[in-house]
N, C-alpha and C positions, 0 to 999 in steps of 0.2 A: 504493500500500500504506500502510495507516494504522499509525502508531506510537503511537496514543493508549493511555494506561494507565488502569485504573479509579481513580476518586477514592477517598479513604479510606473514605467512607461506603458505597461499593459493594464493598468488599473482603469476601470470604466469611468467615463466622465458623464455628468448629468445631462449635458447638452446633446449627447450622441443619440441619434434616432435608432429605431429597433434594428434595421438592417446593419448599421454600423456596429451595434453591440454583438450581433451574430458574427460579423467579420472579426471583431475582437476575440470572441470565443474561439474562432478558428486559429487565430495566432497563438492563443494559449495552448491549444491542442498541438500545434506544430512545435511548440516549445516543450512538449512532454508533460504538460500540466493537465491532469484529469479535469474535464470541464463538462458540466451538464447544463444545457440551455433550458432554463425553466421559464416558460411563457405563461405569465399570470394574467389571465383574462378570458373572455369568451372563447370556447374551443374552436369555433369556426374562424374567428379572426386570427387566432394563433396559428391554425393550420394554413390559412391563406398567407400569412406572413412568411412562414417557413417555405411554402411552395414558391412564392414570388422571389424570395431570396435565393433559393436553390436554382430556380430556372434562370435567373440572371447570371448565374455562374456555371450554367451548363451541367448541373449535377442532378441525378435522379433522387426522388423522394420515395421512401418505402414507409407506408403507414402501418402502425401496429395498434390493434384495438385490444389485444390481450396483453396487459401491461405486466408480464412476468419475465423473468430473466431468460427463459428458454425462447419465448416468442421474440424478444428483442434481439437476442443473439442470432436466431435463425434469419430474421429479417435483414440484418446487416450482412450475413454470409451470402444470402441469396442476392442481395443488392449489389454485392461486389461483382457478380457475374453480368451486370447490366452493361450493354454496349458491345464492344469487340470481343471476339473469341479469345479466351485466356491463353490458348496455345499461340495465337498470333502475337499477343502482347509479350509472352515469354520469349518467343523467337526473336523479337525486336531487341530485347535486352540481352539475351544470352548469346546471340550469334557472334558479336564482336569478341566475346571471351573465348569462343571456340574456333575462331577463324573461319566461320561459315557465313553464308548470306542468310538473311532473315527468312526470305521466301523458301529457300532450299531446306533450312532447318525445320520450318513449320511443316512442310510436306513430309519430311522424314519422320518427325514426331507423330504425325497423324497416321502414318503407315505402319508404325511399330505395333507388334503384339504386346500383350501384357508382360510377358517374359523379357522381351527386348527393352521395354521401358525400365524394368527393374535393373537390368544390366546397365543401361544408360545412366540411370540415377546413381548406381554404385560407383560408376566411373567418373562422376563429376568431382571437381576439387572441393575442398571444404569451404563453406561460406566465409568471406572475409569480414563480415559484419552483419548487423541486424537487417540492413537494407540491401544485402546482396541478393540478386535474382536467383542464385543457386537455391536459396531457401524456398522461393516460389516454385522452382522446378520440382522440388521434392514433393510439394503439396499437389501440384497439378498432375504430375506424371505417376504418382504413387496410387494406383488403383482408382483412377479418375481424379477429380479435383475436389472431393468432399472431405473435409476434416472428419475423422471418424469418432472422435470422442463424444460421449453422451453428456459430459459435463459442459454446460454453456460457457463457463469461463475458459476452460481448456480449448473448447471448439473455437471460440472467438480469437484466442491467442494463435491457434493453428491457422485460422483463416487470415490473420494479419500478415502471414508470410506472403500473401498475394500482393500486398500493398506496394512493394518496390517496383512491380512491373505495371502498375496502374497509373495513368495520368491523373493528376489531382481532380480534374473535373469528372472523372468516372467514379469517384468515391461516393457511395450512397449516403444520404441523410436519412436517419431513422426518426420518424415522427410518432410519438406516443401520445394519444389523447386519453387522458385519465378520466374514467367514469365511475370510479369507486367512491362509495359514500362513507364507509366506516373509517374511523380514525386509525384503527390498527391496520386496516388494509392499505391506507395511504402511506403510513410509515413503512410498511413492508415494500410497497411499490417503489418508494424513494430509495430504500436500501438496495433493491434489486438494480435500479438504474445506476446508482453510484458505484456498485460493485463492478458493473460492466465498464464504465469509463475509467475506473481504477485499473482494471485488467488490461485495457487497450485505450490509452489516452487519445489516440488518433480517431477513435470512434466519434462521429458527429451524432449525438443523441439529443433530440429536442423533446421536451416533456411539457405538454399543455395541461394546466391545472387551474381550476377556479381560484380566484384570489382568497376567498374566505377559507377554503380548505388549506390553502398554502399557509395562511396565518397560523392555523393549528400546528402544522408541521414545524414551523420555525420557532414555536414557543412550547411545543409538547414534549413527548418523551422519546422522540427519535434520537438515535445515537449522535453524539457530538460531531463526529466526522461527517456523517450524513447531512446534518444541519449546515455545517460549514460549506460543503460542496453545493448544496441546494441554494443557500443564501448568496453565495458568490455568483451563481448563474442566473439569478432572477432578472427577467425583462418584463416590467409592468406594461400591460396593454390596456389603455384607457378605452372605455366604451360607455356611451350614454344610454340611459334607460328610457322607457316610454314617457314617463312623467317629465323628465328633463328635456327631451326633444319637443314635447308638446308645449312646455313653458317657453322655450326659446322661439318656437314657431309663432306663438301668440304675440310675442313682442314685435316681430317684424310683419306679421300678417294676421291680425285679430280675426278670430272665428275659423281659421283654417284648420286648427287641430281637430275639430269635430268632424269635418267632412273628409279629413285625411287620416282618420283613426286606423284604418287597415294598413295603409302604407307605413305609418309610424310604427305599428306593431311589428311589421315585417322588417323594417329597418333595424329596430332594437333587437329582435330575436336573432337576426343574422350577425349582429355586432355592429356598433356604430361608433367608430373612432371620431375624435373631434373634427378632423378635416373633412370627413364624409358628411357629418352633420352640417357643416358649413356649406358644402355643395348642395345638400338637400334644401337648405333654407334659400340659397340663391335660386335654385330651380323653381321653388314655390313662389317666391316674391318678385321674380323678374318681370319685366314689362310684358304684357299680354298682347294678343293679336290686335287689340284696339290701338296700339301704338304704331301701327303700320308695319311695312316690310322690315324696317330697321329694328323695331321692337321684337318682331317675330324671329328675326335672325338671332338677336340676343337671347331670347327665350330658348331657342333651339340649341344654341351653344351651351347654355347653362344646363339644359337637360342632358345633352350629349356628355358633358364633362362629369355630371353626377353619375350617369349610368356607367361610364368607364370606371370611375373610382369605386362604384359599388361592385363591379365585376372584379376589380383588382383586389377587393377585400374578401372575396369568397374563395374557399379552398378549391372549388371545382374549376374556377376560371382565373385565379391569380397568375399574372404573368403571361396569360394566353393571348389576350386581345391587344392590339396596337391602335392608338388613336390617330386618325387622319393619316394613316400610312399610305404609301404609294405601292401598288401592286404591279408586277411586270406584265400588264395587259394593255395592248395598244388601245388608245381611246381618243378619238378625234385626231387632232394633229400631234398628240403627244405619244410617247412610247410607253407611258405608264398611266395608271388610273388611281385616283385618290378615293378611298373608301372611309366612311366615318369611323367605323370600328371593324377591324378584321382580325381573324385568327387563321393565319396562313397555314399553320401546321395541321389544322383540321379542315381547311377549306370552307370557312364560314365568313360571309360578308354581312355586316349589319349596318343599315342605313337609317338615319333619324330624319324623318320628314317633317318640315315645319308647317305652320298654319296656311301659308299661301302656296304651299307646294302643288296643290291640285287645281289652283285657279287658272293656271296657264297651260293651255293644251300642249304647247311645244315642250314645256318642262315635263309634262306627263309622258309624252312620247320619248323624250330623251332618257327618262328613267327606265322605261321599258327596254330601250336599246341597251342601257347599261346593265340591267338585269340579265339580258340575253348574253351579253359578252362575258359576264361573270360566270353564268351557268355553263357556257361553252368551255370555260377553263376549269370546270369541276367544282365551282363554288356553290354552296347553299346560300341563298340570299334571303335575309330576314329584313323586313321593313317595320319600323315602329314610329307611330306619330309622336312628335315631341311633346304634344299636349297630353299624351297618355303615360309618359315615363313615370311621373310622380303619382297621379291619381290611380293609375292602374299598374302600380309597381309589381304587385304579386303576379299578375298575368304576364307582364313583360319579362320578369326574371324567370318564371317557370318556362316560358317559351324558349328563352335562350339556353337555359340549363338542359332542357329536353333535347334541343338541337345538338348541344355539346356532347351529351351522353350518347346520342345516336351516332354521331360522327366518330366518336371514340370507339364505339362497339364495331362499327363497320371498318374502321381503319385504325389499328392501335396507335395510341399517342406516341409519336417519335421522341417526345421530350421526357419520356419515362413513365412510371406507373401512374395510374389514375388515382384520384382521391379515394 
């Protein structure tokens, strides 16, 4: 068990945002300091933060709902296999040591019988250090690439032999969403998570837990070392409740909270960080269609931005959509086409239509041509009225989430495991 503490330059600073704190935790792991990222807030917001952060760094996320040591270790081991074939990765690193080409070595390894692999492994030189690819070769080539220990701690240590041949962006992020209600269960869950990061400090383990339950853990009977690791890794995630959102809305738009009770409930239940609440208020109180085309454009922009931020804060869509991105589809005199919200990896284009959108016949025809061009390039096109984004928030989100789920089922998400 490690007793190392973060050096002063790696101590978290209050002004750091959540993503920066996760980056800090990665630097601690790289320094060999066991670190558990504890996301204290609504589980869906926490999951979205982790997925958005991981996607931005090209790393897969493996979600675990069974918060025990065995499940977490298995998730990490399986996640290590995400991406390229481990034999190819091994050949890339091992070939220079053996004076072979990577492609030739990979072909040779794949063509070996089990006996030939055993002979090959016995003939390898001793590893020169913990990050020597020779260690990975022994894991991958010895009876397949599964560490055989039934002990999760030993299994995760064995699996860590693969790390020297993996690029940093291939290392999985394990996301654990805690749903246990008993205090003893929570203490045990924390102890399990801490035991794993102590065994393998390079393990990126993110644990989402409700703030009230976390308070018990930090003041209760949990072992001192467990409390220390948990406390050092806490990342608070602020979220407004129904009453707070309604109170803020009444200040800027009296009477609106009653007619928007459903959207407010949905906003709060999915998690409402302060910035998102601000976008919501902007979308509600912006100039209406009576302000003319300029006002309609402003309202559409506010609705578009709110919807994008809402999708960014949901685990199913965090990091998936891009705002006003240009797709490589010829359009008019241009070589590309701008789409309000697009998820290129799943082939989804989402357009936000303003109040005056259908008043002009030529604009209507133009949009139909745009829809056809997108469809010809394999995109599923969704259109939402800007005026519906807030008052019909539930329907809007359900439609988008259904489309995302269907596209993922039809074509597995190239960015990694789904939520």
